[in-house]
SEFIZA-3560 file (N, C-alpha, C; in Angstrom, 3 decimals):
REM SEFIZA-3560
<numar><xx>110.777</xx><yy>106.274</yy><zz>85.477</zz><atom>N</atom></numar>
<numar><xx>112.126</xx><yy>105.494</yy><zz>84.755</zz><atom>CA</atom></numar>
<numar><xx>112.791</xx><yy>104.742</yy><zz>86.073</zz><atom>C</atom></numar>
<numar><xx>112.182</xx><yy>105.033</yy><zz>87.429</zz><atom>N</atom></numar>
<numar><xx>112.820</xx><yy>104.680</yy><zz>88.671</zz><atom>CA</atom></numar>
<numar><xx>111.758</xx><yy>103.277</yy><zz>89.144</zz><atom>C</atom></numar>
<numar><xx>112.824</xx><yy>102.462</yy><zz>89.923</zz><atom>N</atom></numar>
<numar><xx>111.823</xx><yy>101.499</yy><zz>90.484</zz><atom>CA</atom></numar>
<numar><xx>111.388</xx><yy>102.000</yy><zz>91.963</zz><atom>C</atom></numar>
<numar><xx>109.755</xx><yy>101.269</yy><zz>92.273</zz><atom>N</atom></numar>
<numar><xx>109.355</xx><yy>101.692</yy><zz>93.391</zz><atom>CA</atom></numar>
<numar><xx>110.304</xx><yy>101.799</yy><zz>94.729</zz><atom>C</atom></numar>
<numar><xx>110.972</xx><yy>100.846</yy><zz>94.692</zz><atom>N</atom></numar>
<numar><xx>111.999</xx><yy>100.908</yy><zz>95.608</zz><atom>CA</atom></numar>
<numar><xx>112.860</xx><yy>101.943</yy><zz>95.990</zz><atom>C</atom></numar>
<numar><xx>113.718</xx><yy>102.514</yy><zz>95.072</zz><atom>N</atom></numar>
<numar><xx>113.942</xx><yy>104.113</yy><zz>94.823</zz><atom>CA</atom></numar>
<numar><xx>113.317</xx><yy>104.889</yy><zz>95.190</zz><atom>C</atom></numar>
<numar><xx>111.939</xx><yy>104.931</yy><zz>94.882</zz><atom>N</atom></numar>
<numar><xx>111.178</xx><yy>106.003</yy><zz>95.148</zz><atom>CA</atom></numar>
<numar><xx>110.970</xx><yy>105.879</yy><zz>96.518</zz><atom>C</atom></numar>
<numar><xx>110.517</xx><yy>104.918</yy><zz>96.981</zz><atom>N</atom></numar>
<numar><xx>110.486</xx><yy>104.683</yy><zz>98.425</zz><atom>CA</atom></numar>
<numar><xx>111.696</xx><yy>105.539</yy><zz>99.554</zz><atom>C</atom></numar>
<numar><xx>112.918</xx><yy>104.874</yy><zz>98.933</zz><atom>N</atom></numar>
<numar><xx>113.839</xx><yy>105.123</yy><zz>99.516</zz><atom>CA</atom></numar>
<numar><xx>114.067</xx><yy>106.920</yy><zz>99.765</zz><atom>C</atom></numar>
<numar><xx>113.697</xx><yy>107.232</yy><zz>98.554</zz><atom>N</atom></numar>
<numar><xx>114.354</xx><yy>108.689</yy><zz>98.573</zz><atom>CA</atom></numar>
<numar><xx>113.172</xx><yy>109.603</yy><zz>99.094</zz><atom>C</atom></numar>
<numar><xx>111.712</xx><yy>109.268</yy><zz>98.566</zz><atom>N</atom></numar>
<numar><xx>111.078</xx><yy>110.024</yy><zz>99.311</zz><atom>CA</atom></numar>
<numar><xx>109.854</xx><yy>109.560</yy><zz>100.383</zz><atom>C</atom></numar>
<numar><xx>109.778</xx><yy>108.610</yy><zz>100.642</zz><atom>N</atom></numar>
<numar><xx>108.792</xx><yy>107.775</yy><zz>101.883</zz><atom>CA</atom></numar>
<numar><xx>109.349</xx><yy>107.575</yy><zz>102.978</zz><atom>C</atom></numar>
<numar><xx>110.969</xx><yy>107.040</yy><zz>102.766</zz><atom>N</atom></numar>
<numar><xx>111.643</xx><yy>106.297</yy><zz>103.745</zz><atom>CA</atom></numar>
<numar><xx>111.555</xx><yy>107.637</yy><zz>105.083</zz><atom>C</atom></numar>
<numar><xx>112.410</xx><yy>108.849</yy><zz>104.746</zz><atom>N</atom></numar>
<numar><xx>112.398</xx><yy>109.856</yy><zz>105.501</zz><atom>CA</atom></numar>
<numar><xx>110.755</xx><yy>110.296</yy><zz>106.378</zz><atom>C</atom></numar>
<numar><xx>110.198</xx><yy>110.316</yy><zz>105.405</zz><atom>N</atom></numar>
<numar><xx>108.360</xx><yy>110.267</yy><zz>106.090</zz><atom>CA</atom></numar>
<numar><xx>108.230</xx><yy>109.343</yy><zz>107.303</zz><atom>C</atom></numar>
<numar><xx>108.640</xx><yy>107.983</yy><zz>106.766</zz><atom>N</atom></numar>
<numar><xx>108.074</xx><yy>107.066</yy><zz>107.435</zz><atom>CA</atom></numar>
<numar><xx>109.269</xx><yy>107.055</yy><zz>109.006</zz><atom>C</atom></numar>
<numar><xx>110.325</xx><yy>107.161</yy><zz>108.968</zz><atom>N</atom></numar>
<numar><xx>111.350</xx><yy>107.635</yy><zz>109.652</zz><atom>CA</atom></numar>
<numar><xx>111.130</xx><yy>108.683</yy><zz>110.901</zz><atom>C</atom></numar>
<numar><xx>110.396</xx><yy>109.592</yy><zz>110.639</zz><atom>N</atom></numar>
<numar><xx>110.091</xx><yy>110.758</yy><zz>111.519</zz><atom>CA</atom></numar>
<numar><xx>109.609</xx><yy>110.090</yy><zz>112.682</zz><atom>C</atom></numar>
<numar><xx>109.099</xx><yy>109.519</yy><zz>113.650</zz><atom>N</atom></numar>
<numar><xx>108.660</xx><yy>108.830</yy><zz>114.398</zz><atom>CA</atom></numar>
<numar><xx>107.719</xx><yy>109.913</yy><zz>115.673</zz><atom>C</atom></numar>
<numar><xx>106.559</xx><yy>109.089</yy><zz>115.497</zz><atom>N</atom></numar>
<numar><xx>105.587</xx><yy>110.494</yy><zz>116.254</zz><atom>CA</atom></numar>
<numar><xx>104.632</xx><yy>110.956</yy><zz>115.461</zz><atom>C</atom></numar>
<numar><xx>105.242</xx><yy>111.042</yy><zz>114.431</zz><atom>N</atom></numar>
<numar><xx>104.341</xx><yy>112.323</yy><zz>113.561</zz><atom>CA</atom></numar>
<numar><xx>103.767</xx><yy>111.833</yy><zz>112.330</zz><atom>C</atom></numar>
<numar><xx>102.849</xx><yy>112.573</yy><zz>111.577</zz><atom>N</atom></numar>
<numar><xx>102.107</xx><yy>112.094</yy><zz>110.505</zz><atom>CA</atom></numar>
<numar><xx>103.089</xx><yy>112.669</yy><zz>109.352</zz><atom>C</atom></numar>
<numar><xx>102.550</xx><yy>111.764</yy><zz>108.638</zz><atom>N</atom></numar>
<numar><xx>103.239</xx><yy>112.051</yy><zz>107.268</zz><atom>CA</atom></numar>
<numar><xx>101.998</xx><yy>111.772</yy><zz>106.040</zz><atom>C</atom></numar>
<numar><xx>102.150</xx><yy>112.547</yy><zz>105.059</zz><atom>N</atom></numar>
<numar><xx>101.291</xx><yy>111.891</yy><zz>103.750</zz><atom>CA</atom></numar>
<numar><xx>101.938</xx><yy>112.268</yy><zz>102.645</zz><atom>C</atom></numar>
<numar><xx>101.664</xx><yy>111.159</yy><zz>101.770</zz><atom>N</atom></numar>
<numar><xx>102.114</xx><yy>110.551</yy><zz>100.681</zz><atom>CA</atom></numar>
<numar><xx>100.746</xx><yy>111.152</yy><zz>99.871</zz><atom>C</atom></numar>
<numar><xx>101.078</xx><yy>111.924</yy><zz>98.583</zz><atom>N</atom></numar>
<numar><xx>99.922</xx><yy>112.554</yy><zz>97.748</zz><atom>CA</atom></numar>
<numar><xx>100.398</xx><yy>112.088</yy><zz>96.340</zz><atom>C</atom></numar>
<numar><xx>99.776</xx><yy>111.170</yy><zz>95.894</zz><atom>N</atom></numar>
<numar><xx>100.210</xx><yy>110.780</yy><zz>94.346</zz><atom>CA</atom></numar>
<numar><xx>99.088</xx><yy>111.583</yy><zz>93.423</zz><atom>C</atom></numar>
<numar><xx>99.342</xx><yy>112.320</yy><zz>92.719</zz><atom>N</atom></numar>
<numar><xx>98.567</xx><yy>112.964</yy><zz>91.735</zz><atom>CA</atom></numar>
<numar><xx>98.940</xx><yy>112.702</yy><zz>90.000</zz><atom>C</atom></numar>
<numar><xx>98.129</xx><yy>112.566</yy><zz>89.162</zz><atom>N</atom></numar>
<numar><xx>98.310</xx><yy>112.827</yy><zz>87.979</zz><atom>CA</atom></numar>
<numar><xx>97.248</xx><yy>112.206</yy><zz>87.146</zz><atom>C</atom></numar>
<numar><xx>97.166</xx><yy>111.682</yy><zz>85.810</zz><atom>N</atom></numar>
<numar><xx>96.588</xx><yy>111.411</yy><zz>84.937</zz><atom>CA</atom></numar>
<numar><xx>96.190</xx><yy>109.941</yy><zz>85.062</zz><atom>C</atom></numar>
<numar><xx>94.801</xx><yy>109.657</yy><zz>84.601</zz><atom>N</atom></numar>
<numar><xx>93.992</xx><yy>108.723</yy><zz>84.773</zz><atom>CA</atom></numar>
<numar><xx>95.439</xx><yy>107.475</yy><zz>83.993</zz><atom>C</atom></numar>
<numar><xx>95.928</xx><yy>106.424</yy><zz>84.566</zz><atom>N</atom></numar>
<numar><xx>96.781</xx><yy>105.540</yy><zz>83.756</zz><atom>CA</atom></numar>
<numar><xx>98.482</xx><yy>105.843</yy><zz>84.188</zz><atom>C</atom></numar>
<numar><xx>98.633</xx><yy>106.941</yy><zz>84.822</zz><atom>N</atom></numar>
<numar><xx>99.791</xx><yy>107.305</yy><zz>84.928</zz><atom>CA</atom></numar>
<numar><xx>101.038</xx><yy>106.859</yy><zz>85.983</zz><atom>C</atom></numar>
<numar><xx>100.255</xx><yy>105.892</yy><zz>86.642</zz><atom>N</atom></numar>
<numar><xx>100.931</xx><yy>105.069</yy><zz>87.511</zz><atom>CA</atom></numar>
<numar><xx>100.812</xx><yy>105.081</yy><zz>88.779</zz><atom>C</atom></numar>
<numar><xx>100.207</xx><yy>105.817</yy><zz>89.124</zz><atom>N</atom></numar>
<numar><xx>99.872</xx><yy>106.480</yy><zz>90.818</zz><atom>CA</atom></numar>
<numar><xx>99.480</xx><yy>104.917</yy><zz>91.523</zz><atom>C</atom></numar>
<numar><xx>98.521</xx><yy>104.108</yy><zz>91.234</zz><atom>N</atom></numar>
<numar><xx>98.283</xx><yy>103.220</yy><zz>91.944</zz><atom>CA</atom></numar>
<numar><xx>99.266</xx><yy>102.142</yy><zz>92.071</zz><atom>C</atom></numar>
<numar><xx>100.119</xx><yy>102.041</yy><zz>90.972</zz><atom>N</atom></numar>
<numar><xx>101.365</xx><yy>101.134</yy><zz>90.885</zz><atom>CA</atom></numar>
<numar><xx>102.287</xx><yy>101.275</yy><zz>91.628</zz><atom>C</atom></numar>
<numar><xx>102.310</xx><yy>102.411</yy><zz>91.657</zz><atom>N</atom></numar>
<numar><xx>103.842</xx><yy>102.870</yy><zz>92.866</zz><atom>CA</atom></numar>
<numar><xx>103.289</xx><yy>102.834</yy><zz>93.807</zz><atom>C</atom></numar>
<numar><xx>102.213</xx><yy>103.499</yy><zz>94.600</zz><atom>N</atom></numar>
<numar><xx>101.812</xx><yy>103.080</yy><zz>95.839</zz><atom>CA</atom></numar>
<numar><xx>101.338</xx><yy>101.626</yy><zz>95.893</zz><atom>C</atom></numar>
<numar><xx>100.609</xx><yy>100.928</yy><zz>95.287</zz><atom>N</atom></numar>
<numar><xx>100.395</xx><yy>99.127</yy><zz>96.014</zz><atom>CA</atom></numar>
<numar><xx>101.594</xx><yy>98.376</yy><zz>94.996</zz><atom>C</atom></numar>
<numar><xx>102.082</xx><yy>98.902</yy><zz>93.997</zz><atom>N</atom></numar>
<numar><xx>102.906</xx><yy>97.553</yy><zz>93.480</zz><atom>CA</atom></numar>
<numar><xx>102.684</xx><yy>96.377</yy><zz>93.371</zz><atom>C</atom></numar>
<numar><xx>103.250</xx><yy>95.367</yy><zz>92.737</zz><atom>N</atom></numar>
<numar><xx>102.932</xx><yy>94.041</yy><zz>92.872</zz><atom>CA</atom></numar>
<numar><xx>103.886</xx><yy>93.250</yy><zz>94.356</zz><atom>C</atom></numar>
<numar><xx>103.741</xx><yy>92.036</yy><zz>94.649</zz><atom>N</atom></numar>
<numar><xx>104.044</xx><yy>91.039</yy><zz>95.472</zz><atom>CA</atom></numar>
<numar><xx>105.415</xx><yy>90.579</yy><zz>94.797</zz><atom>C</atom></numar>
<numar><xx>105.086</xx><yy>90.133</yy><zz>93.305</zz><atom>N</atom></numar>
<numar><xx>106.007</xx><yy>89.381</yy><zz>93.001</zz><atom>CA</atom></numar>
<numar><xx>106.704</xx><yy>90.138</yy><zz>91.632</zz><atom>C</atom></numar>
<numar><xx>108.056</xx><yy>90.304</yy><zz>91.226</zz><atom>N</atom></numar>
<numar><xx>109.137</xx><yy>90.503</yy><zz>92.280</zz><atom>CA</atom></numar>
<numar><xx>109.052</xx><yy>91.292</yy><zz>93.161</zz><atom>C</atom></numar>
<numar><xx>109.737</xx><yy>90.992</yy><zz>94.192</zz><atom>N</atom></numar>
<numar><xx>110.020</xx><yy>92.203</yy><zz>95.465</zz><atom>CA</atom></numar>
<numar><xx>110.209</xx><yy>93.836</yy><zz>95.307</zz><atom>C</atom></numar>
<numar><xx>110.741</xx><yy>93.321</yy><zz>94.135</zz><atom>N</atom></numar>
<numar><xx>111.600</xx><yy>94.920</yy><zz>93.716</zz><atom>CA</atom></numar>
<numar><xx>110.689</xx><yy>95.609</yy><zz>93.366</zz><atom>C</atom></numar>
<numar><xx>109.114</xx><yy>95.386</yy><zz>92.783</zz><atom>N</atom></numar>
<numar><xx>108.359</xx><yy>95.872</yy><zz>92.420</zz><atom>CA</atom></numar>
<numar><xx>107.185</xx><yy>96.057</yy><zz>93.642</zz><atom>C</atom></numar>
<numar><xx>107.301</xx><yy>95.905</yy><zz>94.459</zz><atom>N</atom></numar>
<numar><xx>106.551</xx><yy>96.119</yy><zz>96.235</zz><atom>CA</atom></numar>
<numar><xx>106.289</xx><yy>97.903</yy><zz>96.353</zz><atom>C</atom></numar>
<numar><xx>105.052</xx><yy>98.058</yy><zz>96.392</zz><atom>N</atom></numar>
<numar><xx>104.781</xx><yy>99.629</yy><zz>96.464</zz><atom>CA</atom></numar>
<numar><xx>105.046</xx><yy>100.264</yy><zz>97.299</zz><atom>C</atom></numar>
<numar><xx>104.954</xx><yy>101.646</yy><zz>97.663</zz><atom>N</atom></numar>
<numar><xx>105.320</xx><yy>102.519</yy><zz>98.769</zz><atom>CA</atom></numar>
<numar><xx>104.471</xx><yy>102.215</yy><zz>99.644</zz><atom>C</atom></numar>
<numar><xx>103.054</xx><yy>101.888</yy><zz>99.786</zz><atom>N</atom></numar>
<numar><xx>102.402</xx><yy>101.342</yy><zz>101.004</zz><atom>CA</atom></numar>
<numar><xx>103.062</xx><yy>99.991</yy><zz>101.469</zz><atom>C</atom></numar>
<numar><xx>103.127</xx><yy>98.878</yy><zz>100.987</zz><atom>N</atom></numar>
<numar><xx>103.819</xx><yy>97.740</yy><zz>101.462</zz><atom>CA</atom></numar>
<numar><xx>104.951</xx><yy>97.971</yy><zz>102.576</zz><atom>C</atom></numar>
<numar><xx>105.935</xx><yy>98.719</yy><zz>101.328</zz><atom>N</atom></numar>
<numar><xx>107.378</xx><yy>99.022</yy><zz>101.979</zz><atom>CA</atom></numar>
<numar><xx>107.272</xx><yy>100.033</yy><zz>103.678</zz><atom>C</atom></numar>
<numar><xx>106.155</xx><yy>100.744</yy><zz>103.132</zz><atom>N</atom></numar>
<numar><xx>105.805</xx><yy>101.397</yy><zz>104.737</zz><atom>CA</atom></numar>
<numar><xx>105.838</xx><yy>100.881</yy><zz>105.669</zz><atom>C</atom></numar>
<numar><xx>104.662</xx><yy>100.074</yy><zz>105.664</zz><atom>N</atom></numar>
<numar><xx>103.870</xx><yy>99.127</yy><zz>106.454</zz><atom>CA</atom></numar>
<numar><xx>105.208</xx><yy>98.291</yy><zz>107.242</zz><atom>C</atom></numar>
<numar><xx>106.030</xx><yy>97.383</yy><zz>106.163</zz><atom>N</atom></numar>
<numar><xx>106.862</xx><yy>96.598</yy><zz>106.494</zz><atom>CA</atom></numar>
<numar><xx>108.096</xx><yy>97.772</yy><zz>107.518</zz><atom>C</atom></numar>
<numar><xx>108.461</xx><yy>99.014</yy><zz>107.057</zz><atom>N</atom></numar>
<numar><xx>109.509</xx><yy>99.568</yy><zz>107.678</zz><atom>CA</atom></numar>
<numar><xx>108.629</xx><yy>100.098</yy><zz>109.073</zz><atom>C</atom></numar>
<numar><xx>107.809</xx><yy>100.217</yy><zz>109.264</zz><atom>N</atom></numar>
<numar><xx>106.974</xx><yy>100.672</yy><zz>110.679</zz><atom>CA</atom></numar>
<numar><xx>106.488</xx><yy>99.994</yy><zz>111.416</zz><atom>C</atom></numar>
<numar><xx>106.209</xx><yy>98.604</yy><zz>111.025</zz><atom>N</atom></numar>
<numar><xx>106.203</xx><yy>97.247</yy><zz>111.808</zz><atom>CA</atom></numar>
<numar><xx>107.932</xx><yy>96.610</yy><zz>112.674</zz><atom>C</atom></numar>
<numar><xx>108.713</xx><yy>96.739</yy><zz>111.646</zz><atom>N</atom></numar>
<numar><xx>110.088</xx><yy>96.476</yy><zz>111.784</zz><atom>CA</atom></numar>
<numar><xx>110.711</xx><yy>97.566</yy><zz>113.114</zz><atom>C</atom></numar>
<numar><xx>110.050</xx><yy>98.608</yy><zz>112.752</zz><atom>N</atom></numar>
<numar><xx>110.656</xx><yy>99.593</yy><zz>113.978</zz><atom>CA</atom></numar>
<numar><xx>109.832</xx><yy>99.436</yy><zz>115.034</zz><atom>C</atom></numar>
<numar><xx>108.781</xx><yy>98.852</yy><zz>115.015</zz><atom>N</atom></numar>
<numar><xx>107.811</xx><yy>98.911</yy><zz>116.357</zz><atom>CA</atom></numar>
<numar><xx>108.505</xx><yy>97.637</yy><zz>117.108</zz><atom>C</atom></numar>
<numar><xx>108.914</xx><yy>96.338</yy><zz>116.369</zz><atom>N</atom></numar>
<numar><xx>109.761</xx><yy>95.651</yy><zz>116.776</zz><atom>CA</atom></numar>
<numar><xx>110.569</xx><yy>95.613</yy><zz>117.493</zz><atom>C</atom></numar>
<numar><xx>111.310</xx><yy>96.377</yy><zz>117.358</zz><atom>N</atom></numar>
<numar><xx>112.888</xx><yy>96.799</yy><zz>117.837</zz><atom>CA</atom></numar>
<numar><xx>112.852</xx><yy>97.946</yy><zz>119.044</zz><atom>C</atom></numar>
<numar><xx>111.611</xx><yy>98.787</yy><zz>119.192</zz><atom>N</atom></numar>
<numar><xx>111.430</xx><yy>99.444</yy><zz>120.338</zz><atom>CA</atom></numar>
<numar><xx>111.155</xx><yy>98.367</yy><zz>121.577</zz><atom>C</atom></numar>
<numar><xx>111.432</xx><yy>99.107</yy><zz>122.838</zz><atom>N</atom></numar>
<numar><xx>111.426</xx><yy>98.243</yy><zz>123.968</zz><atom>CA</atom></numar>
<numar><xx>110.727</xx><yy>99.267</yy><zz>125.148</zz><atom>C</atom></numar>
<numar><xx>109.494</xx><yy>98.566</yy><zz>125.787</zz><atom>N</atom></numar>
<numar><xx>108.970</xx><yy>99.379</yy><zz>126.425</zz><atom>CA</atom></numar>
<numar><xx>108.039</xx><yy>100.565</yy><zz>126.285</zz><atom>C</atom></numar>
<numar><xx>107.653</xx><yy>100.408</yy><zz>125.059</zz><atom>N</atom></numar>
<numar><xx>106.749</xx><yy>101.605</yy><zz>124.415</zz><atom>CA</atom></numar>
<numar><xx>105.116</xx><yy>100.789</yy><zz>123.832</zz><atom>C</atom></numar>
<numar><xx>104.478</xx><yy>101.935</yy><zz>123.725</zz><atom>N</atom></numar>
<numar><xx>102.974</xx><yy>101.262</yy><zz>123.202</zz><atom>CA</atom></numar>
<numar><xx>102.502</xx><yy>102.223</yy><zz>121.744</zz><atom>C</atom></numar>
<numar><xx>102.325</xx><yy>101.583</yy><zz>120.548</zz><atom>N</atom></numar>
<numar><xx>102.211</xx><yy>102.374</yy><zz>119.616</zz><atom>CA</atom></numar>
<numar><xx>100.818</xx><yy>102.366</yy><zz>119.225</zz><atom>C</atom></numar>
<numar><xx>100.233</xx><yy>103.395</yy><zz>118.438</zz><atom>N</atom></numar>
<numar><xx>99.042</xx><yy>103.185</yy><zz>117.492</zz><atom>CA</atom></numar>
<numar><xx>99.420</xx><yy>103.827</yy><zz>116.189</zz><atom>C</atom></numar>
<numar><xx>99.021</xx><yy>102.729</yy><zz>115.541</zz><atom>N</atom></numar>
<numar><xx>99.158</xx><yy>102.510</yy><zz>113.762</zz><atom>CA</atom></numar>
<numar><xx>97.895</xx><yy>102.752</yy><zz>113.272</zz><atom>C</atom></numar>
<numar><xx>97.935</xx><yy>103.940</yy><zz>112.507</zz><atom>N</atom></numar>
<numar><xx>96.542</xx><yy>104.747</yy><zz>111.895</zz><atom>CA</atom></numar>
<numar><xx>97.009</xx><yy>104.785</yy><zz>110.334</zz><atom>C</atom></numar>
<numar><xx>96.292</xx><yy>103.960</yy><zz>109.323</zz><atom>N</atom></numar>
<numar><xx>96.773</xx><yy>104.118</yy><zz>107.826</zz><atom>CA</atom></numar>
<numar><xx>95.090</xx><yy>104.528</yy><zz>107.420</zz><atom>C</atom></numar>
<numar><xx>95.268</xx><yy>105.644</yy><zz>106.207</zz><atom>N</atom></numar>
<numar><xx>93.717</xx><yy>105.558</yy><zz>105.531</zz><atom>CA</atom></numar>
<numar><xx>94.558</xx><yy>105.846</yy><zz>103.690</zz><atom>C</atom></numar>
<numar><xx>93.537</xx><yy>105.285</yy><zz>102.961</zz><atom>N</atom></numar>
<numar><xx>93.937</xx><yy>105.078</yy><zz>101.733</zz><atom>CA</atom></numar>
<numar><xx>92.993</xx><yy>105.404</yy><zz>100.897</zz><atom>C</atom></numar>
<numar><xx>93.187</xx><yy>106.860</yy><zz>100.024</zz><atom>N</atom></numar>
<numar><xx>91.735</xx><yy>107.416</yy><zz>99.921</zz><atom>CA</atom></numar>
<numar><xx>92.046</xx><yy>107.589</yy><zz>98.323</zz><atom>C</atom></numar>
<numar><xx>90.733</xx><yy>107.452</yy><zz>97.569</zz><atom>N</atom></numar>
<numar><xx>90.841</xx><yy>108.051</yy><zz>96.169</zz><atom>CA</atom></numar>
<numar><xx>90.267</xx><yy>108.868</yy><zz>95.995</zz><atom>C</atom></numar>
<numar><xx>90.599</xx><yy>110.046</yy><zz>95.403</zz><atom>N</atom></numar>
<numar><xx>89.720</xx><yy>111.176</yy><zz>94.957</zz><atom>CA</atom></numar>
<numar><xx>89.746</xx><yy>111.108</yy><zz>93.411</zz><atom>C</atom></numar>
<numar><xx>88.283</xx><yy>110.830</yy><zz>92.619</zz><atom>N</atom></numar>
<numar><xx>88.199</xx><yy>110.680</yy><zz>91.410</zz><atom>CA</atom></numar>
<numar><xx>86.884</xx><yy>111.651</yy><zz>90.936</zz><atom>C</atom></numar>
<numar><xx>87.020</xx><yy>112.433</yy><zz>90.169</zz><atom>N</atom></numar>
<numar><xx>86.384</xx><yy>113.510</yy><zz>89.437</zz><atom>CA</atom></numar>
<numar><xx>84.789</xx><yy>113.923</yy><zz>90.588</zz><atom>C</atom></numar>
<numar><xx>86.109</xx><yy>114.344</yy><zz>91.875</zz><atom>N</atom></numar>
<numar><xx>85.448</xx><yy>115.012</yy><zz>93.182</zz><atom>CA</atom></numar>
<numar><xx>84.656</xx><yy>114.149</yy><zz>93.639</zz><atom>C</atom></numar>
<numar><xx>84.777</xx><yy>112.896</yy><zz>93.717</zz><atom>N</atom></numar>
<numar><xx>84.225</xx><yy>111.748</yy><zz>94.850</zz><atom>CA</atom></numar>
<numar><xx>85.424</xx><yy>111.096</yy><zz>95.235</zz><atom>C</atom></numar>
<numar><xx>85.183</xx><yy>110.942</yy><zz>96.690</zz><atom>N</atom></numar>
<numar><xx>86.101</xx><yy>110.376</yy><zz>97.602</zz><atom>CA</atom></numar>
<numar><xx>85.565</xx><yy>109.061</yy><zz>98.057</zz><atom>C</atom></numar>
<numar><xx>86.682</xx><yy>108.216</yy><zz>97.858</zz><atom>N</atom></numar>
<numar><xx>86.351</xx><yy>106.388</yy><zz>98.289</zz><atom>CA</atom></numar>
<numar><xx>87.468</xx><yy>106.083</yy><zz>99.425</zz><atom>C</atom></numar>
<numar><xx>87.268</xx><yy>105.576</yy><zz>100.210</zz><atom>N</atom></numar>
<numar><xx>87.829</xx><yy>104.782</yy><zz>101.083</zz><atom>CA</atom></numar>
<numar><xx>88.562</xx><yy>103.469</yy><zz>100.790</zz><atom>C</atom></numar>
<numar><xx>89.827</xx><yy>103.491</yy><zz>100.169</zz><atom>N</atom></numar>
<numar><xx>90.115</xx><yy>102.211</yy><zz>99.432</zz><atom>CA</atom></numar>
<numar><xx>90.464</xx><yy>100.852</yy><zz>100.428</zz><atom>C</atom></numar>
<numar><xx>90.243</xx><yy>101.496</yy><zz>101.712</zz><atom>N</atom></numar>
<numar><xx>90.597</xx><yy>100.275</yy><zz>103.080</zz><atom>CA</atom></numar>
<numar><xx>89.472</xx><yy>100.328</yy><zz>103.696</zz><atom>C</atom></numar>
<numar><xx>88.658</xx><yy>100.474</yy><zz>103.262</zz><atom>N</atom></numar>
<numar><xx>87.208</xx><yy>100.448</yy><zz>103.743</zz><atom>CA</atom></numar>
<numar><xx>86.257</xx><yy>99.357</yy><zz>103.178</zz><atom>C</atom></numar>
<numar><xx>85.315</xx><yy>98.733</yy><zz>104.091</zz><atom>N</atom></numar>
<numar><xx>84.452</xx><yy>97.619</yy><zz>103.726</zz><atom>CA</atom></numar>
<numar><xx>83.896</xx><yy>97.519</yy><zz>102.619</zz><atom>C</atom></numar>
<numar><xx>83.088</xx><yy>98.775</yy><zz>101.635</zz><atom>N</atom></numar>
<numar><xx>82.992</xx><yy>98.937</yy><zz>100.855</zz><atom>CA</atom></numar>
<numar><xx>83.432</xx><yy>100.018</yy><zz>99.964</zz><atom>C</atom></numar>
<numar><xx>84.519</xx><yy>99.581</yy><zz>99.160</zz><atom>N</atom></numar>
<numar><xx>85.649</xx><yy>100.617</yy><zz>98.471</zz><atom>CA</atom></numar>
<numar><xx>84.778</xx><yy>101.357</yy><zz>97.364</zz><atom>C</atom></numar>
<numar><xx>83.641</xx><yy>100.888</yy><zz>96.770</zz><atom>N</atom></numar>
<numar><xx>82.273</xx><yy>101.767</yy><zz>95.951</zz><atom>CA</atom></numar>
<numar><xx>81.954</xx><yy>102.717</yy><zz>96.516</zz><atom>C</atom></numar>
<numar><xx>81.536</xx><yy>102.600</yy><zz>97.940</zz><atom>N</atom></numar>
<numar><xx>80.938</xx><yy>104.109</yy><zz>98.632</zz><atom>CA</atom></numar>
<numar><xx>81.391</xx><yy>104.811</yy><zz>98.405</zz><atom>C</atom></numar>
<numar><xx>80.910</xx><yy>106.087</yy><zz>98.279</zz><atom>N</atom></numar>
<numar><xx>81.590</xx><yy>107.502</yy><zz>98.377</zz><atom>CA</atom></numar>
<numar><xx>81.394</xx><yy>108.094</yy><zz>99.593</zz><atom>C</atom></numar>
<numar><xx>82.636</xx><yy>108.659</yy><zz>100.238</zz><atom>N</atom></numar>
<numar><xx>82.472</xx><yy>109.084</yy><zz>101.459</zz><atom>CA</atom></numar>
<numar><xx>82.033</xx><yy>111.050</yy><zz>100.985</zz><atom>C</atom></numar>
<numar><xx>81.536</xx><yy>111.399</yy><zz>102.410</zz><atom>N</atom></numar>
<numar><xx>80.987</xx><yy>112.647</yy><zz>102.406</zz><atom>CA</atom></numar>
<numar><xx>81.896</xx><yy>113.818</yy><zz>102.309</zz><atom>C</atom></numar>
//
């Protein structure tokens, strides 16, 4: 019943705000329950952007404000379905990982 903006602000924002540490958001639930929508969202309306685009904006805005610092940003987006793991950011999203 909550917007993706509310979910981001309550759950993801504090994880992203902790600078220099790894953070994980694990979306778990039945097929069709809204995990992908919550993570990805849609571009328009902007109130329905998902957690991932919001986190990227947050991270890169923080980097732009930093002075005299270097950053390495790494992200992974994995799907685990029927014990098969796929990299959703990889070149071939259909390929199963070991």
